[in-house]
N, C-alpha and C positions, 0 to 999 in steps of 0.2 A: 741677777743680784739675789743674795741670800742673807737673811738676818742671822747674825752670829751670836751676839750677846747684848745684854742690857747692863749698863754700868750705873751704880749708885754711889754717892759720896758718903763716906762713913767718918765718924769722929774718932773711933778707936778700932784699929784693924784687928787686934787680938780678940777683943770681946765680940766683934762682928763675926769673925770666922767661927768662934765658939758658938754663937747663936745659930748661924746657918747650918753648921755641921751637927751639933749636938741636939738642937731643938727641932730643926726642920729636916734633918737627915741627909743634907746635901754632902757632897764629897769635895774636899779641897783638892783641886787639880794642880794648881801651881800658884806661887807667890813670888813677886819680883819687884825690884826697884826700877823706876823709870827716871833716871837722872835728867833727861831732856825736859821733863815736866815737873821736877821736884815732887815726885809722888811715889807711892807704893801701891801695887795692885795685887789682887788675889782673884783667881777664877774658881768658881764653885759650880759643880755640875749636878744635874738631877738625873738619876738613873732612868734610862729609856727615852731621853730627849737629846737633841743636838744643840739646844739653846743653853747658854751659860749666863750666870750672874757674875758680873765683875764688880768687886768691891774696890773703891778708889779712895785712898787716904792722901789728901793734899797736905804735904808738910808745911807747917806754918799757918795753915788756915785756922782762924779762930772764930770767924763769924759764920754761924750756922743758922739760917732762917728756915722756918717751916716751908716746905715745898722746894727747897734747893737740893734735895737728895738725888733726883734723877740727874745723872751726870751726862751720859750719852748712850746712844744705841750704835751698834757696829754692823756694817754690811760688808760682804766680800764682793770684789769685782775682779774680772780676769785681766783687764787692761787699765791700769791706773792712769796712764797718760791720756788715753782716749776719753776716759770718764771725766777727768779733771778739765780737759779741753771743752767737753760738752757742758759742764757746769759753768765754766767761764762764759761761754757763748750765751747761755741762758740767764746770765746775771746772778747766779747763785753766789752768795758770800763765801769766800774761802777763809776759814778760820786758821788753818795751819797747813802750809804747803807739805807735799810728800817728803817723808824722811824714812830712813832705814831703822828698823828695830829688829834685831836678830836677822832672820831671813825674810822678813815681811816689809813691804813699803806701806806706810801709814800716812793718811792725811785726814783733815777734819773740815767739814763744811757746816754751814748753819741752815736750819730750816727757817721759814718765815717768822717763827716765834722765838728765834734765837737759840733753839736747842741744837747742841752739837751732834753731828752724825759722823762717826768714825768710818772711814773707807779703808779697807785693807786689801792689798794685793799680796797673796802668799806666793812664795817661791815654788 
């Protein structure tokens, strides 16, 4: 398993991208709509690292409480079905069953604190 990115929830995508790129020197790698989740995401990279920050804007979200900004962490796996079967056997809560997004299969599980962990199997 490999840590891929950390996602934070933002109130305004444009101002957040501006902050991370112009103030912190990160590079906007891609930005896209996720209709399955009613959200928009943007990935920002830091030169010299393989870890990205994902900005997530949830359309329609109006309640922002201090501490709610960490959205999820993402990990890659080589065998989604095997991994999910293991999680079920071990009693891990499945937050979202695997689905296709582009050429990747994506699922979400929850840690004991309710934090969502994104599991990605890339083509």
